[in-house]
C-alpha positions in Angstrom: 56.3 -18.7 52.0 54.7 -15.7 53.8 51.3 -16.3 55.3 50.5 -12.5 54.8 47.9 -11.9 52.1 48.9 -9.2 49.6 47.0 -6.4 47.9 46.5 -6.9 44.1 45.6 -4.0 41.8 44.2 -4.7 38.3 43.6 -1.8 36.0 42.7 -1.5 32.4 40.2 -0.1 29.9 36.6 -1.1 29.5 36.1 -4.5 27.9 39.6 -5.8 28.9 38.1 -8.5 31.0 39.2 -7.0 34.4 36.1 -8.1 36.3 36.2 -11.7 35.1 39.9 -12.0 35.5 39.9 -10.4 38.9 37.1 -12.6 40.1 39.0 -15.8 39.0 42.3 -14.6 40.4 40.7 -13.8 43.8 39.0 -17.2 43.9 42.3 -19.0 43.1 44.2 -17.1 45.8 41.4 -17.1 48.4 41.2 -13.3 48.3 38.3 -10.9 48.2 37.3 -9.4 44.8 36.4 -5.7 44.8 34.9 -4.4 41.5 35.3 -0.6 41.9 33.6 0.0 38.5 30.4 -1.4 40.1 30.6 1.2 42.8 30.6 4.1 40.2 27.8 2.3 38.3 25.9 2.2 41.6 26.2 5.9 42.1 25.0 6.5 38.5 22.0 4.1 39.2 21.0 6.0 42.4 21.2 9.3 40.5 19.1 7.9 37.7 16.5 6.7 40.1 16.3 10.1 41.8 16.3 12.0 38.5 19.6 13.8 39.4 21.7 15.0 36.5 25.0 13.1 36.0 26.7 16.4 35.9 25.4 17.5 39.4 28.7 17.0 41.1 27.6 18.1 44.6 24.5 15.9 44.6 26.4 12.9 43.2 29.1 13.4 45.8 26.6 13.3 48.6 25.1 10.1 47.1 28.6 8.5 46.9 29.5 9.4 50.4 26.2 8.3 52.1 25.5 5.1 50.2 26.6 2.0 52.1 28.2 -0.4 49.6 29.3 -4.0 50.1 30.2 -7.0 48.1 28.5 -10.3 49.0 28.2 -13.7 47.5 24.9 -14.7 45.9 25.2 -18.4 45.0 28.4 -18.7 43.0 28.5 -15.0 42.1 29.6 -11.9 43.9 27.1 -9.0 43.8 27.2 -5.4 44.9 24.7 -4.3 47.5 23.8 -0.7 48.1 22.0 0.2 51.3 21.2 -3.5 51.7 19.7 -3.9 48.1 21.2 -6.2 45.5 21.6 -3.9 42.4 24.0 -6.1 40.4 21.6 -6.7 37.5 20.5 -3.0 37.2 24.1 -1.6 37.0 25.2 -3.9 34.2 23.3 -2.1 31.4 25.0 -0.1 28.6 23.3 3.0 29.9 24.9 2.6 33.3 28.2 1.8 31.7 28.3 5.1 29.9 26.8 7.0 32.9 29.5 5.6 35.2 32.2 7.0 33.0 30.7 10.5 33.3 30.1 10.1 37.1 33.6 8.7 37.7 35.2 11.9 36.3 33.6 14.0 39.1 36.1 14.9 41.9 33.4 14.8 44.6 32.4 11.2 43.6 35.9 9.9 43.3 36.9 11.3 46.7 34.0 9.6 48.4 34.5 6.3 46.7 38.3 6.2 46.9 37.9 6.5 50.7 35.6 3.5 50.7 37.9 1.5 48.4 41.0 2.2 50.5 39.2 1.0 53.6 38.3 -2.2 51.8 41.8 -2.8 50.6 43.7 -1.7 53.7 44.1 -5.1 55.4 45.3 -7.0 52.3 43.9 -10.3 50.8 42.1 -8.2 48.2 42.0 -8.2 44.3 40.7 -4.8 43.4 40.1 -3.8 39.9 39.3 -0.5 38.1 41.0 2.2 36.2 43.2 3.9 38.7 43.7 1.3 41.5 47.5 1.0 41.1 48.0 4.8 40.4 45.6 6.4 42.9 43.5 4.2 45.1 46.1 1.7 46.3 49.5 3.0 45.2 51.0 0.7 47.9 49.6 -2.5 46.3 52.3 -5.2 46.2 51.2 -6.5 42.8 49.9 -4.2 40.0 48.7 -5.3 36.7 47.5 -3.3 33.7 45.3 -5.6 31.7 44.5 -4.6 28.1 43.6 -5.9 24.6 43.0 -4.3 21.2 39.8 -2.2 20.9 38.4 -4.6 18.3 38.9 -7.6 20.6 37.5 -5.8 23.6 34.4 -4.8 21.6 34.0 -8.3 20.4 34.0 -9.7 23.9 31.7 -7.0 25.2 29.2 -7.6 22.4 29.1 -11.3 23.2 28.7 -10.6 26.9 25.8 -8.3 26.3 24.1 -10.6 23.9 24.4 -13.4 26.4 22.6 -11.2 28.9 19.8 -10.7 26.5 20.8 -7.1 25.5 20.4 -6.4 21.8 23.6 -4.6 20.6 25.5 -4.0 17.4 29.3 -4.7 17.3 30.0 -1.4 15.5 28.0 0.6 18.1 29.8 -1.2 20.9 33.2 -0.5 19.3 32.3 3.2 18.8 31.2 3.5 22.4 34.3 1.7 23.7 36.6 4.1 21.7 34.7 7.1 23.1 35.0 5.7 26.6 38.7 5.0 26.2 39.2 8.6 25.0 37.2 10.0 27.9 38.9 7.8 30.5 42.4 8.4 29.2 42.2 12.2 28.7 40.4 13.2 31.9 42.3 15.5 34.3 41.5 13.5 37.4 43.1 10.1 37.7 43.3 9.3 33.9 43.5 5.7 32.8 47.2 4.7 32.5 49.5 2.0 33.8 51.3 2.6 37.1 55.1 2.9 36.5 55.6 -0.4 38.5 52.8 -2.3 36.9 53.0 -5.4 34.7 51.2 -4.9 31.4 49.3 -7.9 30.3 48.0 -7.8 26.7 45.3 -10.5 26.5 44.4 -10.0 22.8 45.8 -13.4 21.9 45.6 -15.0 25.3 43.0 -17.3 26.7 41.2 -16.4 29.9 43.0 -19.3 31.7 46.4 -18.0 30.5 45.7 -14.5 31.8 44.6 -15.8 35.2 47.5 -18.1 35.6 50.0 -15.3 34.7 48.6 -13.0 37.4 48.3 -15.7 40.0 51.9 -16.6 39.4 52.9 -12.9 39.8 51.2 -12.8 43.2 52.7 -16.1 44.4 56.2 -15.0 43.2 55.8 -11.9 45.3 54.5 -13.9 48.3 57.6 -16.1 48.1 59.8 -13.0 48.5 58.1 -11.9 51.8 
C-alpha cells in the first residue's frame, strides 16, 4: 500500500452531513479536515461585525483576501480561527448560514478563498468539504464524493442539530430555507453546486452515519491500494 496521503473532496448540499462525515473520515484516515463552508461563514461574520453589506463584492473580497484563516483542534473538536480568534460558535447560526450562501456567490470572495483552500490541500492528507471542491477547488483530488439526501431528511437533521445547540427553530421554516439555499447554490453562474463527473454519489437518506463514513473510508483505501 502506498504511504502517500491522498486528497479527498466531499461536496453536497446544505444539511447533507458533509461536515460531520468529513470530520469522521479525516479522523479515521489520520488526515486533516478542512471545512470550506466555515471559511465563507467567517467572511460573512466579519462583514456583519463591520456593518458591510453582503452585496458589497469589493469590500468582501478584501476581507476574504486579508483574513488569516486556520483550522485548529480545541479539545476533541476542530475550530476555525480568523486572525487568531476562535469564531466557531459565532459562524454556526442560521443567519450566518444564509449570509454565507450570498457571500459565496461573489467572484471576489470565491477567488480569494479558493486560493487559500488550494494551498491547504496542495500537499495531500486532506479531507476538504464544501460545494465545489471536486469541480473547482481541487479538481485533481484523487477521491471525490458527492454526499446528498432528500430535502426532508436534510431539514430534519438540521432542525435537530440547531435544537441541540439551543437555537429555537421550526422544521417547516428550516425546510423552506434549505430549499431556497439549494436553488440559489445550484443555479448560480459561478461554481454551481453539482457532482463532479468522476465523483461517487452517496445518498445518505437511508444510511446511518457509520455506514456513510465506512463507505467513504473504503473508497479512499481502495484508491491508496492502487498507488
